C-alpha positions as CSV (number, residue, x, y, z in Angstrom):
1,M,14.6,5.0,-0.4
2,A,14.9,2.5,2.5
3,K,17.7,0.0,2.6
4,S,15.8,-2.6,4.5
5,L,12.3,-4.1,4.5
6,P,10.2,-5.7,7.3
7,P,11.1,-9.3,7.8
8,E,9.7,-12.0,5.5
9,T,6.1,-12.7,6.5
10,S,4.8,-15.6,4.5
11,S,3.4,-17.7,7.4
12,P,0.0,-19.2,8.0
13,D,-0.6,-16.4,10.6
14,A,-0.4,-13.8,7.8
15,F,-4.1,-14.0,7.0
16,L,-4.5,-10.3,5.8
17,T,-1.2,-10.2,3.9
18,G,-2.0,-9.4,0.2
19,Q,-5.5,-8.2,1.1
20,L,-7.0,-4.7,1.1
21,L,-8.2,-3.0,4.3
22,I,-11.0,-0.6,3.8
23,A,-11.6,2.0,6.4
24,M,-15.2,2.1,7.8
25,P,-17.1,5.3,7.3
26,A,-16.9,6.2,11.0
27,M,-13.0,5.9,11.1
28,A,-12.1,8.3,13.8
29,D,-8.4,8.7,12.8
30,P,-8.3,11.4,10.1
31,R,-5.1,9.9,8.7
32,F,-7.1,6.8,7.6
33,A,-10.6,8.2,6.9
34,H,-11.9,6.7,3.6
35,T,-8.6,4.9,2.9
36,V,-7.8,1.7,1.1
37,V,-4.7,0.0,2.5
38,Y,-2.8,-2.8,0.8
39,M,-1.5,-5.2,3.4
40,C,2.1,-6.1,2.8
41,A,2.6,-8.0,6.0
42,H,0.3,-9.2,8.9
43,T,1.8,-11.5,11.5
44,N,1.8,-12.0,15.3
45,E,4.6,-9.4,15.4
46,G,2.4,-6.7,13.8
47,A,1.3,-5.4,10.4
48,M,2.5,-3.1,7.7
49,G,0.5,-1.7,4.7
50,L,0.4,1.0,2.2
51,V,-2.4,3.6,1.8
52,L,-3.3,3.5,-1.9
53,N,-5.7,6.4,-2.4
54,R,-3.8,9.4,-1.1
55,P,-2.0,10.7,-4.2
56,I,1.0,13.0,-3.9
57,V,1.4,15.9,-6.3
58,K,4.7,17.2,-5.0
59,P,7.4,15.9,-5.2
60,T,6.8,14.5,-8.7
61,F,8.5,11.3,-9.7
62,D,11.0,13.4,-11.7
63,D,11.7,15.6,-8.6
64,L,12.3,12.5,-6.5
65,L,14.7,10.9,-9.0
66,K,16.7,14.2,-9.1
67,Q,16.9,14.3,-5.3
68,L,18.2,10.7,-5.3
69,N,20.6,11.3,-8.2
70,V,18.8,8.6,-10.3
71,E,19.3,8.8,-14.1
72,P,18.0,9.3,-16.7
73,S,16.4,12.7,-16.2
74,P,13.7,13.0,-17.3
75,P,12.9,9.3,-16.8
76,A,11.8,7.1,-19.7
77,R,8.7,6.0,-17.6
78,Q,6.6,7.7,-15.0
79,I,4.9,6.1,-12.0
80,R,2.4,7.6,-9.5
81,L,3.3,8.6,-6.0
82,C,1.1,8.3,-3.0
83,A,1.3,9.0,0.8
84,G,1.6,5.4,2.0
85,G,0.9,6.2,5.6
86,P,2.0,8.2,8.6
87,V,5.1,6.2,9.6
88,A,8.5,7.0,8.1
89,N,7.1,9.2,5.4
90,A,10.6,10.1,4.1
91,R,11.1,6.4,3.1
92,G,9.9,5.1,-0.2
93,F,8.4,1.7,-1.0
94,V,7.5,0.5,-4.5
95,L,4.6,-1.8,-4.6
96,H,4.7,-3.7,-7.9
97,T,3.7,-6.8,-9.8
98,S,6.0,-9.7,-9.2
99,D,7.0,-10.0,-12.9
100,W,10.1,-8.1,-11.8
101,T,12.1,-8.5,-8.6
102,G,15.5,-7.2,-7.5
103,E,17.8,-7.6,-4.6
104,G,15.9,-6.8,-1.5
105,S,12.4,-7.3,-3.0
106,L,9.9,-8.8,-0.6
107,K,7.4,-11.1,-2.2
108,V,4.1,-10.3,-0.6
109,D,2.2,-13.0,-2.4
110,D,2.2,-14.8,-5.8
111,S,1.4,-11.6,-7.8
112,M,2.8,-8.7,-5.7
113,A,6.1,-7.6,-4.3
114,L,7.5,-4.7,-2.4
115,T,10.9,-3.1,-3.1
116,A,12.5,-0.3,-1.1
117,S,15.9,-0.1,-2.9
118,L,17.1,2.4,-5.5
119,D,17.5,-0.4,-8.0
120,V,13.8,-0.5,-8.8
121,L,13.7,3.3,-9.4
122,K,16.7,3.1,-11.7
123,V,15.1,0.3,-13.7
124,I,11.8,2.2,-13.9
125,A,13.6,5.5,-14.9
126,E,15.3,3.5,-17.7
127,G,11.9,2.4,-19.0
128,G,11.9,-1.2,-17.6
129,G,10.9,-2.8,-14.3
130,P,7.6,-4.3,-13.2
131,R,4.5,-4.1,-15.4
132,E,2.5,-2.2,-12.8
133,C,3.8,-0.2,-9.8
134,I,3.2,2.7,-7.4
135,L,5.7,4.5,-5.2
136,A,4.5,5.1,-1.6
137,L,6.2,7.5,0.7
138,G,5.7,6.2,4.2
139,Y,3.6,3.3,5.4
140,A,0.9,2.3,7.9
141,G,2.1,0.2,10.7
142,W,0.5,-1.6,13.6
143,G,2.0,-3.3,16.7
144,P,1.3,-6.8,17.8
145,G,-2.4,-7.4,18.0
146,Q,-3.2,-3.7,17.3
147,L,-4.8,-4.3,13.8
148,D,-6.7,-7.3,15.0
149,K,-8.2,-5.2,17.8
150,E,-9.1,-2.4,15.4
151,I,-10.9,-5.0,13.2
152,Q,-12.8,-6.3,16.2
153,Q,-13.8,-2.7,17.0
154,N,-15.3,-2.4,13.5
155,A,-12.7,0.1,12.2
156,W,-11.8,-1.9,9.1
157,L,-13.2,-4.3,6.5
158,S,-11.0,-6.5,4.3
159,V,-11.4,-7.7,0.7
160,S,-9.2,-9.4,-1.8
161,A,-6.9,-7.1,-3.8
162,D,-7.0,-6.6,-7.5
163,E,-4.6,-4.8,-9.9
164,T,-7.2,-2.2,-10.8
165,L,-7.7,-1.0,-7.2
166,L,-4.0,-1.2,-6.5
167,F,-2.7,0.7,-9.5
168,D,-5.3,2.7,-11.3
169,P,-5.2,6.5,-11.0
170,D,-8.8,7.0,-10.0
171,H,-8.1,7.7,-6.3
172,D,-11.4,9.6,-5.7
173,T,-13.5,6.5,-6.2
174,K,-11.1,3.8,-4.9
175,W,-12.7,3.6,-1.4
176,R,-16.2,3.2,-2.8
177,R,-15.1,0.7,-5.4
178,A,-13.3,-1.4,-2.7
179,L,-16.5,-1.4,-0.7
180,A,-18.5,-2.4,-3.8
181,K,-16.3,-5.5,-4.1
182,L,-18.1,-6.6,-0.9
183,H,-21.5,-5.5,-2.3
184,I,-21.7,-2.8,0.5
185,D,-23.2,0.6,0.2
186,P,-21.2,2.9,2.6
187,L,-24.4,4.8,3.5
188,L,-25.8,1.6,5.1
189,L,-22.8,0.7,7.2
190,S,-23.0,1.0,11.0
191,D,-20.0,1.9,13.2
192,V,-21.2,-0.5,16.0
193,A,-19.6,-3.9,16.1
194,G,-21.8,-6.9,16.8
195,H,-20.7,-9.9,18.9
196,A,-22.5,-13.2,19.1
């Protein structure tokens, strides 16, 4: 687990923080094809998010706790793991409801927080912790202005996040369900951006 998180990003510039990014059907980067990304931070300095619909089968949550020497084993509670993105995929980030926060938790918005310390794993293993959570290995990151440029190039759509899309186990339909929130049929989407 990481010992530090990106800097606090609750500023007026953080317009996609707490939103979902949905990859357009023509997404050229195979690492992001048909992905749904929860945006943990989006500022003038860059952006950071977690891919939600790339489940990890191995290691299991039990395996990960054993590697990190977190007790009890087996844990009293299980959480799902996902490949959060191509950056630092050996680091773990727990995206969770803000009903629980610990030292080092980053409040994303009023309902969600991100924690990258072992404390959250210990509490979850003991059966406590946040009501809903997912453990992402790695993250998606963009440099200053990079994500904004990709959005202008019609690579991404955005929509408000909801707990079902964030935490449910139905990864195979998550991308289509995220598009459905915008009342969009992916078969009718164009990969050509229009400018007025």
